[in-house]
C-alpha positions in Angstrom: 9.3 11.2 12.7 8.8 10.8 9.3 5.8 12.0 7.2 4.1 10.7 4.2 3.2 13.7 1.9 3.1 14.8 -2.1 6.0 16.5 -3.6 5.3 18.4 -6.8 6.9 18.0 -10.1 5.7 18.5 -13.5 5.8 22.1 -15.9 4.2 25.2 -14.7 0.6 24.9 -14.6 0.4 20.9 -14.9 1.3 19.7 -11.5 2.4 15.9 -10.7 3.2 14.6 -7.9 5.6 12.0 -6.3 4.4 10.2 -2.5 7.7 10.6 -0.7 8.4 9.4 2.7 10.8 12.0 5.1 11.5 13.4 8.0 8.7 16.1 8.9 10.4 18.9 10.1 11.8 19.4 6.3 10.3 21.1 3.3 8.4 18.7 1.1 10.7 20.4 -1.8 14.4 20.4 -1.1 14.2 18.2 2.3 16.2 14.7 2.1 13.5 12.0 1.0 14.0 8.6 2.6 11.7 6.7 -0.2 9.6 7.4 -2.7 6.1 5.1 -2.6 4.1 6.4 -5.7 2.6 9.4 -7.7 -0.4 10.9 -8.3 -1.6 12.7 -11.4 -4.8 15.0 -10.7 -5.3 15.4 -14.5 -6.4 11.9 -15.0 -6.6 10.7 -11.2 -3.9 8.1 -11.7 -2.5 7.1 -8.2 0.1 4.5 -8.4 1.5 3.0 -4.8 3.9 0.7 -4.1 1.7 -0.8 -1.2 4.8 -2.8 0.3 6.8 0.0 0.8 3.7 2.2 1.8 2.5 -0.8 4.4 5.9 -0.8 5.8 6.6 3.1 6.6 2.8 3.1 8.0 3.7 -0.1 10.2 6.6 1.6 11.8 4.5 5.5 12.3 4.9 7.1 9.5 2.2 10.1 9.7 0.5 10.5 6.2 -0.8 13.8 5.1 -4.7 14.2 5.1 -4.2 14.6 1.2 -2.6 11.2 1.3 -4.8 9.5 3.8 -7.7 10.3 0.6 -5.5 9.0 -1.9 -4.7 5.6 0.2 -8.6 5.2 0.5 -8.6 3.9 -2.8 -6.2 1.7 -2.8 -5.1 -1.7 -1.4 -3.5 -0.3 1.9 -4.6 -0.8 5.1 -4.6 2.3 7.4 -3.7 1.7 10.8 -6.2 2.8 14.3 -4.4 6.1 14.7 -4.4 7.5 11.4 -6.9 10.6 11.4 -9.5 10.6 8.6 -9.8 14.0 6.8 -12.7 15.6 7.8 -15.9 16.2 5.2 -16.0 20.0 3.6 -19.2 21.0 4.1 -19.6 23.7 1.7 -22.3 26.4 2.2 -24.0 29.1 0.2 -23.7 32.4 1.8 -26.5 34.6 0.5 -28.7 31.5 -1.0 -31.5 34.3 -1.8 -28.8 35.8 -4.8 -28.4 33.1 -6.9 -30.6 33.6 -10.1 -32.7 30.0 -9.4 -34.0 31.9 -6.7 -35.2 35.0 -7.9 -38.7 35.8 -8.9 -39.6 34.9 -12.4 -39.6 38.2 -14.4 -42.5 38.3 -17.1 -41.2 41.2 -19.1 -38.4 39.6 -20.4 -40.4 36.6 -22.0 -42.6 39.1 -24.1 
């Protein structure tokens, strides 16, 4: 089975990613890559995707990772129905009463 995932490149502290199609059982950095289908720069939010290559592998059953699904949703690639959509993260504050905006106003500090 093939997987479509991000492969990290770039120098230390400045990652840049390739969108790689490879066997699902292999490690992303050392596994044999079938094809490179694009790139992603998280600093500039620039995504380049070869839509024909990506569409070919998706139609043949390659499984995209959740992050790749998010990147593909912003491009012209049509995702098959079986692709799982990434879940929305709900951020909750552990103790909202400790936030400064929820504390009572201190009148002594104003004088």
